[in-house]
C-alpha positions as CSV (number, residue, x, y, z in Angstrom):
1,M,0.0,0.0,0.0
2,E,1.4,3.3,-1.0
3,H,1.5,6.0,1.7
4,R,1.6,9.8,1.4
5,R,2.3,12.5,4.0
6,L,-0.9,14.1,5.4
7,G,0.3,17.6,5.3
8,K,1.1,19.3,8.6
9,T,0.0,16.3,10.7
10,G,3.4,14.8,9.6
11,R,1.8,11.4,9.5
12,S,2.2,9.1,6.6
13,V,-1.2,7.5,5.7
14,S,-2.4,5.0,3.1
15,V,-3.6,6.4,-0.2
16,I,-6.8,4.4,0.1
17,G,-8.5,5.1,3.4
18,F,-11.8,3.7,4.8
19,G,-14.8,6.0,4.6
20,A,-17.0,5.1,7.6
21,W,-20.2,7.0,6.6
22,A,-21.8,3.9,5.2
23,I,-21.3,1.8,8.4
24,G,-23.1,4.4,10.4
25,G,-26.3,3.3,8.6
26,D,-27.0,6.3,6.3
27,W,-26.6,4.2,3.2
28,G,-29.1,1.5,4.3
29,G,-28.8,-0.9,7.2
30,V,-25.5,-2.6,8.0
31,D,-24.9,-5.2,10.7
32,E,-22.3,-4.1,13.2
33,A,-20.4,-7.4,13.0
34,V,-20.2,-7.1,9.3
35,A,-19.0,-3.5,9.6
36,L,-16.2,-4.6,11.9
37,R,-15.2,-7.3,9.5
38,A,-15.0,-4.7,6.8
39,L,-12.7,-2.5,8.9
40,H,-10.5,-5.5,9.6
41,A,-10.3,-6.5,6.0
42,A,-9.3,-3.0,5.1
43,A,-6.6,-3.0,7.8
44,D,-5.3,-6.4,6.6
45,A,-5.0,-4.9,3.1
46,G,-2.8,-2.0,4.3
47,V,-5.4,0.7,5.0
48,D,-4.5,2.7,8.0
49,L,-6.6,5.9,7.7
50,I,-10.3,5.8,8.8
51,D,-12.6,8.8,8.3
52,T,-15.8,9.1,10.3
53,A,-18.0,11.7,11.9
54,D,-20.0,12.3,15.0
55,V,-23.3,12.4,13.0
56,Y,-22.8,9.2,11.0
57,G,-25.6,7.1,12.5
58,D,-25.7,9.6,15.4
59,G,-22.4,8.3,16.7
60,R,-22.8,4.6,15.6
61,S,-19.9,4.9,13.1
62,E,-17.5,6.3,15.7
63,R,-18.5,3.7,18.2
64,I,-17.9,0.9,15.7
65,V,-14.5,2.4,14.8
66,G,-13.7,2.6,18.5
67,Q,-14.5,-1.1,18.9
68,F,-12.2,-1.8,15.9
69,L,-9.4,0.2,17.5
70,R,-9.7,-1.8,20.7
71,E,-9.5,-5.0,18.7
72,R,-6.4,-3.8,16.9
73,A,-4.8,-2.2,20.0
74,G,-1.2,-1.1,19.4
75,E,-1.5,-0.7,15.6
76,P,-0.8,2.8,14.3
77,F,-4.2,3.8,12.8
78,F,-5.0,7.4,12.0
79,V,-8.6,8.3,12.6
80,A,-10.2,11.5,11.3
81,T,-13.5,12.5,12.6
82,K,-15.8,15.6,12.1
83,M,-17.9,17.8,14.2
84,G,-20.5,20.6,13.6
85,R,-23.5,19.0,12.0
86,R,-25.3,18.2,15.3
87,V,-26.8,21.7,15.4
88,R,-28.6,24.1,13.0
89,Q,-26.1,25.6,10.6
90,D,-25.9,29.0,12.2
91,P,-22.4,30.3,13.1
92,A,-23.7,31.4,16.5
93,E,-24.0,27.7,17.3
94,F,-20.3,27.1,16.9
95,T,-19.2,28.1,20.3
96,P,-16.1,27.0,22.5
97,A,-18.5,25.1,24.8
98,A,-20.1,23.3,21.9
99,F,-16.8,22.4,20.4
100,R,-15.7,20.8,23.7
101,A,-19.0,19.0,24.2
102,W,-18.7,17.5,20.7
103,N,-15.1,16.7,21.3
104,D,-15.9,14.9,24.5
105,R,-18.6,12.8,22.9
106,S,-16.3,11.8,19.9
107,R,-13.4,10.9,22.3
108,E,-15.8,8.7,24.3
109,N,-17.2,7.1,21.2
110,L,-13.8,6.3,19.8
111,G,-12.3,5.4,23.2
112,V,-9.3,7.7,22.8
113,E,-7.8,10.6,24.9
114,R,-6.9,12.7,22.0
115,L,-8.3,12.7,18.4
116,D,-5.9,12.4,15.6
117,L,-7.7,14.8,13.3
118,V,-11.0,16.8,13.8
119,Q,-12.6,18.4,10.8
120,L,-15.3,21.1,10.9
121,H,-18.0,19.3,9.0
122,C,-19.0,21.3,6.0
123,P,-19.7,24.4,8.2
124,P,-21.5,27.6,7.1
125,T,-19.2,29.5,4.7
126,Q,-19.3,32.5,7.1
127,L,-17.4,30.4,9.7
128,L,-14.4,30.2,7.4
129,Y,-14.2,34.0,7.7
130,T,-14.3,33.9,11.5
131,P,-10.7,33.7,12.8
132,E,-11.9,33.2,16.4
133,V,-13.1,29.8,15.4
134,F,-9.7,28.7,14.3
135,A,-8.1,30.3,17.4
136,D,-10.3,28.1,19.5
137,L,-9.3,25.0,17.5
138,D,-5.6,26.0,18.2
139,A,-6.6,26.1,21.9
140,M,-8.1,22.7,21.7
141,V,-4.7,21.4,20.3
142,A,-2.9,23.1,23.2
143,E,-5.3,21.5,25.7
144,G,-4.4,18.0,24.3
145,R,-7.9,17.3,23.1
146,I,-7.0,17.0,19.4
147,A,-3.7,16.5,17.7
148,N,-4.7,18.3,14.4
149,Y,-7.7,20.0,12.9
150,G,-9.0,20.6,9.4
151,V,-12.1,21.5,7.5
152,S,-14.5,19.4,5.3
153,V,-15.9,21.7,2.6
154,E,-18.4,21.7,-0.1
155,K,-16.9,24.3,-2.4
156,V,-13.5,24.9,-3.8
157,E,-13.6,28.5,-2.7
158,E,-14.2,27.3,0.9
159,G,-11.2,25.0,0.6
160,L,-9.0,27.8,-0.6
161,K,-10.1,30.0,2.3
162,A,-9.3,27.2,4.8
163,L,-5.8,27.1,3.5
164,A,-5.2,30.6,4.8
165,Y,-5.3,29.4,8.4
166,P,-1.8,28.2,9.4
167,G,-3.2,25.6,11.8
168,V,-5.3,23.9,9.2
169,A,-3.6,20.5,8.6
170,A,-6.0,18.9,6.2
171,V,-9.0,19.7,4.0
172,Q,-11.5,17.2,2.9
173,I,-13.3,17.9,-0.4
174,I,-15.3,16.1,-3.0
175,F,-13.0,15.0,-5.9
176,N,-13.7,12.4,-8.5
177,A,-14.0,11.9,-12.3
178,F,-17.4,13.6,-12.0
179,R,-16.2,16.5,-9.8
180,Q,-12.9,17.7,-11.3
181,R,-12.8,21.4,-10.4
182,P,-10.4,20.9,-7.4
183,A,-7.7,19.9,-9.9
184,E,-7.7,23.4,-11.5
185,R,-6.1,25.2,-8.6
186,F,-7.0,23.8,-5.2
187,L,-4.9,20.7,-5.1
188,A,-1.7,22.6,-6.1
189,E,-2.4,25.3,-3.4
190,A,-2.9,22.6,-0.8
191,L,0.4,21.0,-1.7
192,R,2.1,24.4,-1.6
193,N,0.7,25.1,1.8
194,D,1.6,21.6,3.1
195,V,-2.1,20.8,3.7
196,G,-3.2,17.2,3.3
197,V,-6.2,16.5,1.1
198,L,-8.8,13.8,1.7
199,A,-10.8,13.1,-1.4
200,R,-14.3,12.2,-0.5
201,V,-17.3,10.8,-2.4
202,P,-14.7,9.2,-4.7
203,L,-17.2,6.9,-6.4
204,A,-20.0,9.5,-6.8
205,S,-22.2,7.6,-4.4
206,G,-21.8,4.4,-6.5
207,L,-22.2,5.9,-10.0
208,L,-18.6,5.3,-10.7
209,T,-18.7,1.7,-9.7
210,G,-20.7,0.9,-12.9
211,K,-23.0,-1.3,-10.9
212,L,-26.0,1.0,-10.6
213,T,-28.8,0.9,-13.2
214,R,-32.2,2.6,-13.8
215,A,-33.7,-0.3,-12.0
216,T,-31.6,0.0,-8.9
217,A,-33.7,0.6,-5.8
218,F,-32.5,2.5,-2.8
219,G,-34.0,2.2,0.7
220,A,-35.9,5.0,2.3
221,D,-33.0,5.3,4.8
222,D,-30.4,5.7,2.0
223,H,-29.4,9.3,1.1
224,R,-29.3,8.3,-2.5
225,Q,-33.1,8.1,-2.2
226,Y,-34.0,10.9,0.2
227,N,-31.4,13.5,-0.8
228,R,-31.4,13.4,-4.6
229,H,-32.5,17.1,-4.7
230,G,-30.7,18.3,-1.5
231,E,-33.7,17.7,0.8
232,A,-31.5,16.8,3.8
233,F,-28.1,18.3,3.1
234,D,-26.0,19.6,0.1
235,V,-27.1,17.9,-3.0
236,G,-23.5,17.7,-4.2
237,E,-22.9,14.9,-1.6
238,T,-25.3,12.6,-3.4
239,F,-24.1,11.3,-6.8
240,A,-21.6,14.2,-6.7
241,G,-24.4,16.5,-7.7
242,V,-24.9,14.9,-11.1
243,D,-28.4,13.9,-12.1
244,Y,-28.8,10.2,-12.0
245,E,-29.7,9.6,-15.7
246,T,-26.7,11.5,-16.9
247,G,-24.4,9.8,-14.4
248,L,-25.5,6.3,-15.6
249,E,-24.9,7.3,-19.2
250,V,-21.4,8.6,-18.6
251,A,-20.5,5.7,-16.4
252,E,-21.5,3.4,-19.3
253,A,-19.1,5.3,-21.6
254,L,-16.3,4.9,-19.0
255,R,-16.7,1.1,-19.0
256,E,-14.5,0.6,-22.1
257,L,-11.6,2.3,-20.3
258,V,-11.4,-0.1,-17.4
259,P,-8.0,-1.8,-17.3
260,Q,-8.0,-5.6,-17.7
261,G,-8.4,-7.3,-14.4
262,A,-9.7,-4.2,-12.7
263,T,-13.1,-2.9,-11.7
264,M,-14.6,0.5,-12.7
265,A,-14.5,1.5,-9.1
266,Q,-10.8,0.7,-8.9
267,M,-10.1,2.7,-12.1
268,A,-12.1,5.7,-10.5
269,L,-10.0,5.5,-7.3
270,R,-6.8,5.2,-9.3
271,W,-7.8,8.3,-11.3
272,I,-8.0,10.3,-8.1
273,L,-4.5,9.0,-7.0
274,M,-3.0,10.2,-10.4
275,H,-3.2,13.8,-8.8
276,D,-0.2,14.7,-6.7
277,G,-2.1,17.1,-4.4
278,V,-4.3,14.2,-3.1
279,T,-3.1,12.5,0.0
280,T,-5.8,9.8,0.4
281,T,-9.2,8.9,-0.9
282,I,-11.9,7.5,1.4
283,P,-14.3,5.1,-0.4
284,G,-16.9,3.6,1.8
285,A,-17.3,-0.1,2.4
286,K,-20.1,-2.1,4.0
287,S,-18.5,-5.5,3.6
288,P,-15.0,-7.1,3.8
289,E,-15.1,-7.8,0.0
290,Q,-15.8,-4.1,-0.8
291,A,-13.0,-3.1,1.5
292,R,-10.5,-5.4,-0.1
293,L,-11.4,-4.3,-3.6
294,N,-11.1,-0.7,-2.7
295,A,-7.7,-1.2,-1.2
296,A,-6.5,-3.1,-4.2
297,A,-7.0,0.1,-6.4
298,A,-3.7,1.3,-4.9
299,D,-1.9,-1.6,-6.7
300,L,-3.2,-0.5,-10.2
301,A,-0.6,0.8,-12.6
302,P,-0.8,4.5,-13.5
303,L,-3.7,5.1,-15.9
304,P,-2.5,5.6,-19.6
305,A,-2.5,9.1,-21.0
306,A,-5.3,8.2,-23.4
307,T,-7.5,7.1,-20.5
308,M,-6.9,10.3,-18.7
309,E,-7.7,12.3,-21.8
310,R,-10.9,10.4,-22.4
311,I,-12.1,10.9,-18.9
312,A,-11.3,14.6,-19.2
313,E,-13.2,14.8,-22.5
314,L,-16.3,13.1,-21.0
315,Y,-16.2,15.4,-18.1
316,A,-15.9,18.5,-20.2
317,T,-18.7,17.6,-22.6
318,R,-21.2,15.8,-20.3
319,I,-20.6,16.6,-16.6
320,K,-18.9,20.0,-16.4
321,P,-21.9,22.1,-17.4
322,L,-23.9,20.5,-14.5
323,V,-21.5,20.8,-11.6
324,H,-18.4,22.7,-12.3
325,Q,-19.3,26.2,-11.2
326,R,-21.7,25.1,-8.4
327,W,-19.0,23.7,-6.2
C-alpha cells in the first residue's frame, strides 16, 4: 500500500482510506459485526486511515470504529472524525463550549484521549471567515484534546479560504471523475501550503462503480433516495451533484476504459490518485469484500494518458456544465 504525507500532521497515511459513513447506517442498514469485519479487511490490506463523523448514525460509526481500535490495539491507525452537524447551521452555534462537548462525545465514542484529526463538518461559509473559530481550535490542540484539525468543505472557494489558516492541517473535499474542479487550482495550493487532502465521495455515491442501473432501488433510509435534490443536506454529496440519468450514461461510456483485471471502481479510485495534491481517498465499504477491492486500487498501474484524456473529455462535454461552477 502506497503512503503519502498528510500535510502538517506529519503522519504518513495509506492512499486508500476507509470512509465510515456507510457503516453508520445512512446508506441502508449494515450489521455491526459485518462492519467490523470490513474494517479488519481494510486494515489487513494495508489501509491505516479511517474517516468518520459524529453524526454518522448519530455516533454509531464512531463507536464501531472505536471497537475496531480496541480489537487492533497497538497498531498505528490514523482516525479522522468531524464535528459541527449536530446543530442548526448557524455560526452562532459554533461556540467553544459546543466544540468541547462534541469533542468529549467523539473521544468517548472512539475510546481515545486525543483525536488524531477533527474536521469542521461542511460548516457555514461564514465560519471560514471567523478567525476566532480557528483560534479556539488552536486552543483545543494546546489542551491536548486534538492533535490536528482541518475542514471538510463543499466548495473549492471554501477549501482555498481554509488554506489561509496556518493551523489547518487537512482539507476534505469532493473530488472524483465527475467533480474535477479541485484539480484546477485547489490541489496545487494545498500542496504548496503543506495541507493534506482527503478526497471524499470518490465513487460519486456508486455511479462510478458501474453497478448502478435505472432499476436499482434504494431504501428510504439511503441518502441516494432521500437527498437526490438536496432535501436533507447539500445535493453535491449525493451522486456528486450529477443527475442520476446522466451519471448512468457517462458511467457506461467509462466502461470501455477499465484496465484488464480491474473494476470500474478501482479505475475511478486510481484516477484520483493520479493527482499529486491528493493525500488519500476515502471510499466507503459495507462488507469485507468491498474493503479489499477498494484497497487493491492502490496496486493498479498509473492510468494511460489516453484514458486520462478520455475521462477529461467526457467530463468537459457531459458533466462539467452540470456541476463545475456550483462547487
